[in-house]
VOSEDREN-503533 format. One record per atom (N, C-alpha, C, O): residue in three letters; x, y, z. Coordinates in pm, whole numbers, padded with zeros to 5 digits, always signed. Example, Ala and Ser with C-alpha at 12.3 -4.5 7.8 and 13.67 -1.06 7.14 Angstrom:
BEGIN
ala+01319-00569+00780/ala+01230-00450+00780/ala+01320-00330+00780/ala+01424-00332+00846/ser+01285-00225+00708/ser+01367-00106+00714/ser+01290+00003+00787/ser+01341+00114+00804/
END
This chain:
BEGIN
met-03167-06395-06684/met-03302-06358-06654/met-03350-06258-06758/met-03275-06170-06798/ala-03471-06272-06801/ala-03528-06179-06897/ala-03653-06118-06838/ala-03734-06188-06776/ala-03669-05990-06857/ala-03790-05924-06810/ala-03882-05904-06928/ala-03841-05849-07030/val-04001-05947-06916/val-04099-05930-07021/val-04213-05848-06965/val-04279-05890-06870/gly-04236-05733-07023/gly-04340-05644-06973/gly-04475-05679-07030/gly-04488-05758-07123/his-04575-05618-06973/his-04711-05634-07022/his-04779-05499-07013/his-04717-05402-06967/arg-04901-05489-07054/arg-04974-05363-07059/arg-04956-05284-06930/arg-04983-05333-06820/gly-04910-05162-06945/gly-04899-05073-06832/gly-04763-05067-06765/gly-04739-04975-06688/cys-04674-05160-06791/cys-04545-05153-06722/cys-04438-05086-06806/cys-04328-05063-06756/gly-04466-05055-06929/gly-04376-04973-07008/gly-04268-05045-07085/gly-04199-04981-07164/val-04249-05173-07066/val-04144-05245-07137/val-04206-05368-07200/val-04285-05437-07136/gly-04171-05396-07323/gly-04221-05516-07388/gly-04114-05575-07477/gly-04021-05505-07517/ile-04125-05700-07508/ile-04033-05765-07600/ile-04116-05813-07718/ile-04218-05879-07701/arg-04070-05779-07838/arg-04143-05816-07958/arg-04046-05878-08056/arg-03930-05835-08064/cys-04089-05976-08130/cys-04002-06042-08227/cys-04031-05989-08366/cys-04147-05971-08404/gly-03926-05965-08441/gly-03940-05924-08579/gly-03883-06032-08669/gly-03827-06129-08618/pro-03895-06019-08801/pro-03844-06120-08891/pro-03692-06131-08881/pro-03620-06039-08917/gly-03645-06245-08831/gly-03502-06272-08824/gly-03429-06210-08707/gly-03309-06236-08690/ala-03494-06130-08626/ala-03424-06066-08514/ala-03521-06042-08400/ala-03642-06033-08418/leu-03464-06033-08282/leu-03544-06003-08164/leu-03537-05853-08142/leu-03429-05797-08124/gly-03651-05788-08142/gly-03654-05644-08121/gly-03709-05614-07983/gly-03799-05682-07934/val-03654-05513-07921/val-03704-05470-07791/val-03774-05338-07812/val-03717-05245-07869/leu-03895-05330-07767/leu-03977-05212-07789/leu-04009-05149-07655/leu-04069-05213-07568/leu-03971-05025-07639/leu-04012-04951-07521/leu-04139-04877-07559/leu-04142-04804-07658/arg-04241-04897-07481/arg-04369-04837-07516/arg-04438-04788-07390/arg-04401-04826-07279/gly-04537-04707-07406/gly-04615-04656-07294/gly-04731-04749-07262/gly-04748-04854-07323/ala-04808-04708-07165/ala-04920-04789-07118/ala-05029-04805-07223/ala-05111-04896-07215/glu-05031-04715-07324/glu-05136-04724-07425/glu-05111-04836-07525/glu-05202-04869-07602/gly-04992-04894-07527/gly-04961-05002-07621/gly-05039-05128-07590/gly-05077-05151-07475/gly-05063-05208-07690/gly-05135-05334-07671/gly-05046-05442-07613/gly-04927-05419-07593/pro-05102-05559-07586/pro-05022-05669-07532/pro-04911-05708-07630/pro-04927-05695-07751/thr-04803-05754-07575/thr-04686-05790-07656/thr-04699-05933-07706/thr-04738-06022-07631/asp-04666-05955-07834/asp-04664-06090-07889/asp-04524-06147-07871/asp-04426-06083-07909/leu-04515-06265-07815/leu-04385-06329-07795/leu-04365-06434-07902/leu-04455-06514-07930/cys-04246-06435-07961/cys-04219-06533-08066/cys-04171-06664-08007/cys-04147-06673-07886/ala-04158-06764-08089/ala-04118-06898-08044/ala-03980-06898-07981/ala-03950-06985-07899/ala-03894-06802-08018/ala-03759-06797-07962/ala-03760-06773-07812/ala-03665-06810-07743/leu-03865-06713-07760/leu-03871-06682-07618/leu-03936-06791-07534/leu-03940-06779-07412/thr-03986-06895-07595/thr-04053-06998-07516/thr-03957-07074-07427/thr-04001-07136-07330/gly-03828-07071-07456/gly-03730-07139-07373/gly-03670-07050-07265/gly-03582-07095-07191/val-03714-06925-07254/val-03662-06832-07155/val-03741-06849-07026/val-03864-06838-07026/phe-03670-06877-06918/phe-03736-06894-06789/phe-03695-06781-06697/phe-03585-06728-06707/met-03783-06744-06608/met-03756-06637-06516/met-03797-06680-06376/met-03907-06732-06356/phe-03710-06658-06279/phe-03743-06680-06139/phe-03726-06546-06069/phe-03624-06479-06084/met-03827-06506-05993/met-03823-06376-05929/met-03883-06388-05789/met-03982-06458-05768/val-03822-06320-05695/val-03875-06313-05559/val-03902-06167-05530/val-03816-06082-05550/lys-04022-06138-05482/lys-04060-06001-05449/lys-04095-05995-05301/lys-04158-06087-05247/gly-04056-05889-05237/gly-04089-05868-05097/gly-04154-05732-05079/gly-04113-05635-05142/glu-04253-05726-04992/glu-04322-05601-04962/glu-04331-05587-04810/glu-04346-05685-04738/cys-04321-05463-04766/cys-04339-05433-04624/cys-04460-05342-04610/cys-04471-05242-04681/his-04549-05376-04521/his-04668-05296-04493/his-04656-05243-04351/his-04637-05321-04257/phe-04668-05111-04335/phe-04652-05047-04204/phe-04785-04989-04158/phe-04854-04921-04234/ile-04819-05016-04033/ile-04939-04960-03973/ile-04894-04885-03848/ile-04835-04944-03757/asn-04922-04755-03845/asn-04885-04671-03731/asn-04734-04675-03708/asn-04687-04715-03601/gly-04659-04635-03809/gly-04513-04641-03800/gly-04467-04785-03804/gly-04505-04860-03894/thr-04386-04823-03707/thr-04341-04963-03701/thr-04411-05040-03590/thr-04365-05147-03550/glu-04522-04986-03541/glu-04597-05057-03437/glu-04647-05192-03487/glu-04640-05292-03416/lys-04696-05194-03610/lys-04743-05318-03672/lys-04679-05326-03810/lys-04708-05243-03897/val-04594-05425-03831/val-04524-05442-03958/val-04558-05579-04014/val-04556-05679-03942/arg-04590-05582-04142/arg-04625-05707-04209/arg-04535-05724-04330/arg-04522-05632-04411/phe-04472-05841-04343/phe-04388-05873-04458/phe-04464-05972-04547/phe-04514-06073-04499/val-04471-05941-04675/val-04535-06029-04772/val-04431-06061-04879/val-04377-05971-04943/gly-04402-06189-04898/gly-04307-06231-05000/gly-04375-06319-05104/gly-04464-06397-05072/arg-04331-06305-05227/arg-04388-06384-05337/arg-04276-06445-05419/arg-04176-06378-05449/ala-04291-06571-05456/ala-04197-06639-05546/ala-04271-06663-05678/ala-04379-06721-05681/ile-04209-06617-05786/ile-04272-06622-05918/ile-04179-06695-06013/ile-04059-06666-06018/tyr-04233-06790-06087/tyr-04156-06863-06187/tyr-04234-06859-06318/tyr-04351-06897-06322/asn-04168-06813-06423/asn-04232-06803-06555/asn-04362-06723-06549/asn-04464-06761-06607/arg-04356-06612-06479/arg-04470-06520-06465/arg-04588-06581-06392/arg-04699-06528-06400/gln-04567-06690-06321/gln-04673-06756-06244/gln-04635-06755-06097/gln-04528-06802-06060/leu-04722-06702-06013/leu-04700-06707-05869/leu-04709-06853-05827/leu-04810-06919-05854/phe-04604-06905-05759/phe-04613-07044-05716/phe-04602-07059-05566/phe-04631-07167-05513/met-04561-06955-05496/met-04554-06965-05351/met-04554-06824-05293/met-04497-06732-05352/his-04617-06808-05178/his-04612-06678-05112/his-04607-06696-04961/his-04634-06803-04908/leu-04571-06589-04895/leu-04556-06588-04750/leu-04614-06458-04697/leu-04589-06352-04753/asp-04689-06467-04591/asp-04740-06351-04520/asp-04693-06365-04376/asp-04723-06466-04312/ser-04619-06266-04325/ser-04564-06280-04189/ser-04674-06291-04084/ser-04650-06346-03977/asp-04794-06239-04113/asp-04905-06256-04019/asp-04950-06401-04012/asp-04995-06446-03906/val-04940-06474-04123/val-04975-06617-04125/val-04862-06698-04063/val-04886-06790-03986/gly-04737-06664-04097/gly-04621-06726-04035/gly-04561-06845-04106/gly-04467-06906-04056/his-04614-06880-04222/his-04556-06990-04299/his-04585-06971-04447/his-04666-06887-04486/phe-04516-07052-04529/phe-04531-07044-04674/phe-04660-07110-04719/phe-04706-07207-04659/leu-04718-07055-04824/leu-04837-07111-04886/leu-04806-07135-05033/leu-04759-07045-05101/gly-04833-07256-05081/gly-04808-07289-05221/gly-04932-07265-05303/gly-05044-07285-05255/asp-04914-07222-05426/asp-05028-07192-05511/asp-05063-07307-05605/asp-05170-07365-05587/pro-04982-07345-05704/pro-05016-07468-05776/pro-04958-07587-05701/pro-04898-07571-05595/leu-04976-07705-05754/leu-04931-07828-05687/leu-04781-07824-05657/leu-04740-07859-05546/tyr-04699-07780-05753/tyr-04555-07773-05728/tyr-04524-07675-05615/tyr-04439-07703-05530/gly-04592-07562-05613/gly-04572-07464-05507/gly-04609-07519-05371/gly-04544-07486-05271/glu-04711-07603-05366/glu-04750-07666-05239/glu-04639-07757-05188/glu-04611-07761-05068/lys-04576-07831-05279/lys-04466-07921-05239/lys-04347-07842-05187/lys-04288-07878-05085/val-04311-07734-05255/val-04198-07652-05212/val-04231-07585-05079/val-04146-07582-04989/ala-04352-07533-05065/ala-04393-07468-04940/ala-04388-07566-04824/ala-04344-07531-04714/lys-04434-07689-04846/lys-04432-07789-04739/lys-04289-07818-04694/lys-04261-07827-04575/arg-04198-07831-04792/arg-04058-07856-04759/arg-03998-07740-04681/arg-03926-07761-04583/met-04027-07618-04721/met-03973-07500-04653/met-04035-07482-04515/met-03966-07441-04421/asn-04163-07513-04501/asn-04229-07501-04371/asn-04177-07603-04271/asn-04189-07582-04150/asn-04119-07712-04318/asn-04063-07815-04229/asn-03920-07785-04187/asn-03861-07862-04111/asp-03863-07675-04235/asp-03726-07638-04200/asp-03730-07518-04104/asp-03755-07406-04148/pro-03707-07541-03974/pro-03716-07431-03876/pro-03620-07316-03905/pro-03652-07201-03876/ala-03504-07344-03962/ala-03407-07238-03991/ala-03461-07143-04098/ala-03443-07022-04088/ile-03527-07197-04199/ile-03585-07113-04305/ile-03697-07028-04247/ile-03703-06908-04275/leu-03784-07087-04167/leu-03895-07011-04109/leu-03844-06900-04017/leu-03897-06789-04019/glu-03742-06929-03938/glu-03685-06827-03849/glu-03623-06713-03930/glu-03638-06597-03893/asp-03555-06747-04038/asp-03496-06645-04124/asp-03603-06556-04185/asp-03586-06434-04193/ile-03712-06615-04228/ile-03821-06537-04287/ile-03885-06447-04183/ile-03916-06331-04211/arg-03906-06498-04063/arg-03964-06416-03956/arg-03873-06298-03922/arg-03921-06190-03886/ala-03743-06319-03934/ala-03647-06212-03906/ala-03649-06104-04013/ala-03599-05994-03990/gln-03706-06133-04130/gln-03714-06034-04238/gln-03786-05908-04191/gln-03752-05797-04232/val-03887-05925-04106/val-03963-05809-04058/val-03869-05710-03991/val-03877-05590-04017/asp-03780-05758-03904/asp-03686-05668-03837/asp-03570-05629-03926/asp-03535-05511-03935/arg-03510-05727-03991/arg-03388-05702-04068/arg-03415-05618-04193/arg-03334-05533-04228/tyr-03525-05641-04258/tyr-03552-05575-04386/tyr-03653-05462-04370/tyr-03624-05347-04406/cys-03770-05492-04318/cys-03877-05393-04315/cys-03848-05277-04221/cys-03856-05161-04262/arg-03816-05306-04097/arg-03792-05196-04002/arg-03670-05114-04042/arg-03670-04992-04024/ala-03568-05178-04095/ala-03449-05105-04141/ala-03485-05011-04257/ala-03441-04897-04260/cys-03564-05059-04351/cys-03607-04976-04464/cys-03694-04860-04417/cys-03684-04749-04470/tyr-03778-04885-04319/tyr-03863-04779-04264/tyr-03777-04668-04205/tyr-03803-04550-04229/glu-03675-04705-04127/glu-03588-04605-04065/glu-03511-04525-04170/glu-03498-04404-04157/ile-03462-04591-04273/ile-03391-04521-04380/ile-03485-04423-04450/ile-03448-04309-04477/ser-03607-04468-04478/ser-03705-04383-04544/ser-03742-04264-04455/ser-03754-04152-04504/arg-03759-04288-04326/arg-03795-04181-04233/arg-03684-04077-04226/arg-03711-03957-04230/arg-03558-04122-04215/arg-03445-04029-04210/arg-03435-03949-04340/arg-03404-03829-04337/ser-03461-04014-04451/ser-03457-03946-04581/ser-03566-03839-04587/ser-03540-03728-04633/asp-03685-03871-04539/asp-03795-03773-04537/asp-03761-03657-04446/asp-03786-03542-04481/asp-03703-03685-04328/asp-03667-03579-04233/asp-03563-03485-04294/asp-03574-03363-04279/ser-03462-03540-04362/ser-03358-03454-04420/ser-03411-03373-04537/ser-03366-03261-04557/ser-03505-03426-04614/ser-03560-03349-04726/ser-03647-03235-04674/ser-03650-03129-04735/val-03718-03256-04563/val-03797-03148-04503/val-03704-03040-04452/val-03732-02921-04469/ala-03593-03079-04388/ala-03496-02982-04338/ala-03435-02901-04453/ala-03418-02780-04440/arg-03403-02967-04565/arg-03347-02895-04680/arg-03447-02795-04736/arg-03411-02683-04772/arg-03574-02835-04744/arg-03677-02745-04797/arg-03696-02625-04705/arg-03713-02513-04754/ser-03694-02646-04573/ser-03717-02535-04481/ser-03599-02436-04482/ser-03620-02317-04464/arg-03476-02485-04504/arg-03360-02395-04512/arg-03364-02312-04639/arg-03322-02196-04638/ser-03413-02369-04748/ser-03413-02296-04875/ser-03531-02200-04886/ser-03532-02115-04975/ala-03629-02211-04799/ala-03747-02124-04806/ala-03724-01990-04742/ala-03814-01906-04740/
END
């Protein structure tokens, strides 16, 4: 897997004569030019987000599947099924929506992933407040 940054993310890949150079740059840098050597590099990435409203009273899981920097499928736990973005994503989403085991696993992400992360974050916040109050 290769990560290719763009404006604002701080990492870019640039090609030089005869070699591939990696340039770390700040947000002020311009867009990165990719050489022909990188056209065969493919990237598949899955991102998950948890949105909390009033603690864990209302939790929403949003998942995105990205291939070659193109979003091709996403899921919103409030909707309850996969949505495909281009034609290929629609085909994959339809196949996944027809599998009850996959849908049940995704619905369980809200409890297994989001609520667990919320509790870890809350405990971490509580302990940092306790450390600050003891040192004051």
